[in-house]
N, C-alpha and C positions, 0 to 999 in steps of 0.2 A: 767512055762517060756517057753515062745515062741523058734522057732530054732534061730531065731535073737540076742534074750537076752544076752546069753554065751559070743558070739565073742564079743558082744559092750561092756560086764562086763572085758573081758581080757583085751579089747583096753584103757580102761580108766583106767584099773588099773596100765599098761603097762603107760600109760602118766603120773599117780600119781606118781608114784615111779622115774622115769626122772623128773619131779618136785620136788618131794624131794629130789634128789641129786646134783640139780641145784641150791636150796635153801640150800643144806649143804656147798657147795662149795662157795656160797657166804658168807656167816656166817665164816667159815672158814678163808677166805681172809680178812677180816673184823677183827674180832680178831686178825690175827697175824699182818696186818698193824700197827693197834692199838699200836703194841707191839714194845715199843723204842729198838732201832737198828736195823730193818727191814728195807730191800729196792727190790726193783722189778730188776730183772735180769734176764740175760741169760746165758746160762753158755754151753759149748763145752767141753765136755772131752774125744770126741772121735773124731775122724776125721770128722769133716764136719757137725756133728750131733747136731742142737741147742733143747737144752729146754728153754722155758721159765720157771722161778720162781720164787722164793721169798726166797730171803736169809736175815739170821740173823747173827748175831756177838754173840755166847754165851762167856761164860767163858774163854775158851781158844781156841777157834776153830770157824768156818766161816762155817756156815750150809746151804745148797740149798734143798727148797723143792720144789716139782713139782706145778705148779700153779694150774693146771686144775687137782686138786685132793681133796680127802676129809680125808689121811692120813697125821697123825701128824708125821709120822717118814721122816726122812729127806733122800733124795735121795744121795745127794753129802753130806760129811762132810770133814774137809782140818783142821788139826791143825795147831793152831796160830803159833806156833813154826818152822813149817817146809813150809810153803808158802814164798817166794821166788818173788818180785813183777817186772818185765822184762821192763815196761813202759805200754804205749797205743797208738793206733793208732785210725786211722778212719775205718768205715767200707770198705770193700771191695764193689765194687758193687754188688758180686752175694750173698754177705752176707747181703744188707740192706732192703732185705723183710723179711731176718730171726729174725732181733731182732727190739728193740725197735725205733721208730725216737726218733733222734738226741743223741741214743747215742752212746759210744768210747768201741773201743774194747780193754781188759783189758789181756795183757799179763804175765802169771805167772807159774810157776812151782814150783809143791808138788811133793817132793818125786821122783826127776828124770822127771816125764812127766810136759806135758805141758799142760797147762789147761787157753783157752780164754774162756774171763768173759767178756757182756755185761751189762753196766750203763751208768747211764751220769755221766758228770764228776766233776759232787760234792760230787757225791758219791766215784765216785775215789779218791778224794782229802781224805772223810771222810776213807776209807780201807786202802789208804798208810797210813793214822796218826795212825789207829788204829795198825796197822803193826808194826810203829815205835816206837809206844808207850811203848809195853810192853817187859819185860824182854824173851828172847829166851829158850838160853841155861840151863838156873838151875839157883838157886836162886844166887842171885848178878852179875848175868855176863847178855851182853846184846848180841845180835845179832852177830855171826858167820857167816862172810859171806868169 
């Protein structure tokens, strides 16, 4: 091979890896979105840092998976019994470019921590119904507020 062939092969291999990674992310997103109980959201569990995610209802928990990742492991997991909804609001001016257009900011607490989740209003109604529908404290008991 000539002296130009090896760098070109390295660049092509790197480009192939990037394309394969993007393809894997796309397949993962399609598979997650096909699953019942998933929705697009953004989450801010720390002060001011928003992360785009795909959220899904589990058997007793709400999970958030990074949108731009190939990992099947949720980065945030909230037990259904410990989530408390505090209402919703429109995004502040500085938040509008950090969340999806048309989203509302859902304020909730989880084990004493404040968590903000951006989702569309219909999804918020579904989350509220999901939280209210199930038992929370134990067998035969309902939410203890």
